[in-house]
N, C-alpha and C positions, 0 to 999 in steps of 0.2 A: 454452479450455475454460470459463472463467468467462463469456465472451460467449455461448457456446452454451447454458449453463445459464440465462442471463438471457432469451434468446429463447425457450427451451423453457418458461420460467415465465410468459411473456406479455409481455415487453418487445418492442415492435414492431421487427421487423427493419429497417424503413424508418428508424427513429431512428438505427441504426448506419450505415446506408448514407448518410444525410444528414450524419452526423458525419464520416465518411471524406471525403465530398465537400467539407465545410467546411475540412478540413485542407489540401486542395489539394496533395497530395504524391504524386500519381500512383498511387494504390492503389484497389482495389475489393475487395468481399467476395463470397464464394460460400458460401451456406448450404445444408446438405443434412442428410438423416436417415441415420444409420448405426446399427449395432448393436455394442455392446462387451460381450463375455461374456454375450450374450443380452439386454442392456438397450438399449432404443431411446433414442437420444440425438441432440441437435443438434450438428452439426459446423460450425464457422466457419473458413474458410480465407481467407487474405489473398493477393491477387494484386498484384504490383508490375509495372507496365508490361506487363501481359498474362501474366506468368510467375508460376506458383505457387511459393511458397517451398520450397526443397529440404530434406528431412530431413538430419540431421547426417551419417549414414553415407554418403548419396549425395554430399554435398559433399566428404567426404574421398576418396571413390573418384575423383571428378572432379579433385580437387586433385592426387592422385597421378599421374593421367593427364596433367594439365597440366604437372607438373614433368618427367615423362618426355619430353613433346614439346619442352619448353623446352630440356632437356638435349640432345636430338637436334638441335635447331635450332642450338645452339652448335657442333655438329660438321658443320654444313653440310647438314643434312637439310631437308626441305620445311617450309614454314610450318605451325605448329601450328593445330589447329582453333580456331574463333572463341572457344570458352569459355575458352581459355587466358588471355584478357584479364581474367578475374576473379582478380586476383592476391591472394596470401595476406595482404598488409598490410591489405587491406580486410576481412579476416575475423578479425583478431587477437583481438577480444573476442567476435565474433559467435557462435562455437561454444561458447566457455567459458560464455557467458551465454545459451545457446540456450534456447528454450522447452522444455517437458517432453520427456523422452526420446523421440526419434523425431519430434518435432514439427518444423515447418519452421524451418530456420535461415535467417537473412537472406541472400538471394541478391543480393549487392551489385552495383550498376552504377556505373561510374566517374562517370557524369553525375549520379548522385544524391548522392554524398558527396564531401567533401574528403578528402584523403589520410589525415587523422587522425580522421575522423569528425566528429560534431556536438558542440559544446560545450553546456553547460547554458544559457548565455545565448541561443544560437540556438534551442534547443528551447523555452525560455520564450516567445520571440517568436512562434514558429509557433503555439503554443497560445493566446497572447494575441490573435492575429489571427483565430483560428477563430471561426465563428459558433455558439458554444455558450454555455451559461449561465456566469455568473461563478463559481457554486459548483462546477461541473464543471471549470472552468479551474483553480481553486485545488486541487482534489483531484488533478488530473492533474500539476500542477507539484509538489505534495507527494510524489507517488509517484516522480517523477524525482529529486527532491532526496534522498529516502531512499536511492534506488539510488546516486546520486552520492556521498553521504556514506559508504556502505558501500565503494564502490570506492576512494574517496580514503583511507579507513582501511587497506584491504588493500594499496594501492600506495604508501602514505606520501606522498600528494600533496594539494594544495589542491583542494577540491571544484570551484572554478571553472576549474581547469586540467584536470579530467578530461574526456576526450573519449569520448563514448558510441559504441561501434561497434555492438554488438548493440542497445542501447536507443535509439541514434540512428537505427537503420535504420527504413525506412518501416513494415515490418510491426509492429515493436514500438511505434512511435508510435501506430499504429492500436489495438493491444492496450490500451495504457495509457489513452489518451484515451477510447476507447469504454468501458472498464471504469468510468471516472469518470462518464461520461454515463449508462451503464446503471444504476449503483448509485444515482444521483440519481433516475432514473426509477422505481425501486422505491417511492420515497416511504415508506420505513419509518423507524421511530424509531432503530433500531440494527441493525447487522450483527454477528452472533455467529459465530465460527469455531470448529470443532472442533479438537482436537489434530491436527497435521499429520504425515502419513506421508511422510517425506523420501526413502524408498528406500534404496539402498545400492550398493555396488560402486564403480566408477570411471567417469569420463566422459573421452573423448578430446577434446582441444581443439587449437587451432592451436599451442599452446606445449608440448604434452605430455599427460600423463595426470594427472587430478586426482581426489581422493577425493570421493565423494558423501556429504553435500551439499558443494558447492564453497564456498570461503572466503567469498565475498560473501553466499551464502545463510545461512551460519552467523552472519555479522555481523548481517544483517537480522533474523534470528529470535531474537536475544537476548531473553529474557524470555517467549518463546512456548513452549507445550508441544509437543514434537515426539517422534516415535518412528519406528522402522523395522520394517515387517512382514517384512522379510527379502528382499523382491524386489530383485534386483540391477540396478536402473535408477534414473535420476534422476527423482524424482517432484515435487520442488519446486525451481524455479530461482530465481535472483536476481530476475528480473522478476516472477514469481509471488509470491515472498516480499514484495517491495516493495508489490505491489498489495494483498495480504491484510493486511499489517501496517498499511497506511495506511487502508484502507476499513473494516476490522473494528474495532468499538468494544472488543471483548474476546474472549478465547478461553475457551471453556467446553464442557462436555458439552451434549448436546441440551437446549435450554431448555424449560421448561413453557409450552406454547402450544397453541392450537387451530389445526390445519393448514388452510390455505385452498387452497394449490396448491404444486406443486413442479416442478422442471425439472432436466434432466440435460444436461451439456455434455461432448462426447466429445473425447478426445485422438486423436492420429494412430494409435498402435499399438493392437493388440487382444491384450492379454496373456492367456495361458491361465490360468484360475482367478482372475483379478483384473480386475474391471471398471474399465477406464481411463476413468473419468468423474468429473466434479465435480457434486455434487448441491446444489441450492439449494432450500430449503424456506421458504415464506412463510406466516406466520400471525399470530395475535393472542395476546399474552401473557394469562395468566389474570388478572393484575391489571387489564389494560385491559378485560376482559370484565365483571368484577364491580364495577369502580369502586373497589376497595380499593387501598391503597398496596401496592407490591411489597416483599417482605422478602428480605434476603440476608445472608449471613454475611461480615463483613469482619474484617480484622486491624487492631488498634490498636497502634502502636509508640510507645514513649515513651523519652526520654532527658533527664536533667538536665545542663545545661551551665552552668558557672560560670567558665570560663577560655578561652572561644572569642572570637576577634576578631570584632566585629560585622560587619565587611566580609565575612568568610568565611561568616557565617550566611546572608546573602542568597543567596550562590552555592549553598549547600547546599540551600536551599528550591527553587531553580531546577532543580538536578540531580535531586532527588527527584520533582518533578512531571514532568520530561522522561522519567524512568525508569518512569513509570506510576502514581505515587501518586495516589489519589483526591482527597486534600486534605492540606495541611500547615498547621500554625499554631503559634504560640508564645505562651506565657503567662509573664509575669514572676513569679518565685518567690523566696522568701528561704530560702537553704540553710544547711547547717551552718556553724558559725563565723561566722554572720551575714553570709555572703557573698551578694550579689544574684546571681541566676542566671536562666536561661531553661528552661522546660519545653517541649521540642520534642515535638510530637505528629504522627504520620503515620498517615493512614488508607489502607489498601491492600486489594487482593484477596488472599485467603490464598495463592494461588500466586505472588504477587509479594513477599511479606513477607520472605523470606530474602534476596532480591536487594537490597531496599531497606535491610534491616538492614546488609548489607555496605557500602552507600554511607555510612550513618550512621557506622559504625566508621572508614571510610577518610577521610571528609571532616571529621569533628569530633574533639573531644578526649575524648569520653566513653569510659568503660571498660565500660559495660554498657547494654544496650537491653532494656526490658521489652516483652513481647508478650502480648496477650490477644485472644480472639475475641469479637466482639459482634454482635448482630443489628441491622441497619439497615433502616429502612423509608423508601421513597422514593416520591415522587409520579410518576405517569406523565408523561413529558416527550418533547418532539420539537423539531426545529429547523424554522424557516421562514425564508425570505429575503424582505426587503422592499427596495424601490428607493428610494434617496435621490438628490438631485441630483448627488452625488459618486460614486455607485456602490452596489452591493448590500451589505446588512448582514444577517447572520444574527441571529435572535432565538431564545432558548431559551424554550419555552412549557411550563409545568407545569400539570397539570389533575388534578382529583379528581371522580369520579362524572360525567365528561364535561364538567365546567365548568372553564374556565380560572381558575386561582388566582393564578398569577404569570407574568410575562413580563419578559425583560430582554435588551437588545442584547448581542451578543458584544463584549466589551471589545477584543480584538485587532483585530477588523474596524474598529471605530470609531477606535481608536488609529492604525491604518494610514492611514485616510482623512484624519484630522486632520493627520497629519504630511505626507502627500503634497499636500494641498490648502491647507495653512496656515490651517485654520479651528479655532476652539476645540473641544476634545473634547466639552464639554458640549452644544455646539450639534449635533454629529453624533449624539450619544446621543438628544437630544430629538427630532430629526427622524426618526430610526429608529422611535422609539416612536409618534410621531404617524402615521407611514406604516402601522404595524401596526394602530393603532386605526381609521384611515380604511378599511383593508381589511376590518376586522371589520364596520363599519357598512354597507359597500356590498354 
């Protein structure tokens, strides 16, 4: 559905077709126009070795038939039809993690997969070898890793030992990699996602019946605003949750912007009274139009710490940032009874404040956390990628009134390159900045 919305909004279909060819995994796309509750939308289907992916309910109907034939074969009956060869162990995760309700579930082929599916290392290698940009590769791998971490948490396993059945299937490889490529092609400063309608009811999978949203979706959407409109179908799956959680910079109501274009991507089913589409709206923020800085409300969390192990403090900072804090910092203070202490300050979005407060209580020794709302003004910013002799590096560019005021290489990109190629970190940073300045002059 996201790919359909991207195409409908102007991302060239050929970009996705070239991406699928670059993956070299025996897939192709079919793109068509459909109507969902009266709304015209773009539908993207994945074909694997010439076969269109089967909806979940069709799969279970065939599975039941296959089991019947297999049982008959044990009694000396004739050989079962050819589709019996699609055995259940190849579907063990495929339906539980299937795309939106009624959307194609992976139609597995024994020649495509190992018995236990693809591991994360194999998926990373396929993406690494694909002829797509480094930025899209990073995004695609991040989506798979988010999904793997959720599955590992649910099944109490190590992420590297998780074998992706649904997400390792060809169609889902296409979904995730094309989503990363398409999001990059938008060339926007940020993707903002509205609260997610997760649906309701239950979903049948190879292991039984699960409540909607399924466990992996719940795990992935921690910290995200969700709701259910009452429709009894699965509207957000783990794959979809991993994509939006990785690509979206933040969750919020419709942002203040001047709309330039929009697109609609269609799901497989056409629900009565509910348009089964994803809408993508592209525009320019008011701050970008006027040249002024943008203003937003943020929450400021503070806690005084005077008895916390310094080794623990670094871990707390990492946890808060991973959980969505906008920034964290510490200031040395002199506390009561002349004890030296630390003032921990956390900046967050208001919707994340309660969750971050819980982390502070859990991970530190404080007995109280102060909270206040403040107005923050920020410069317009965007990311660009430059090429160095060791690989691509992202730079964050800040501007005011259309003029660049600050630019800096992404530390994590430079750190990774420095470690992999055994070169000084400062050398990588300097070369990235020189590459950016050279691009500006050309």
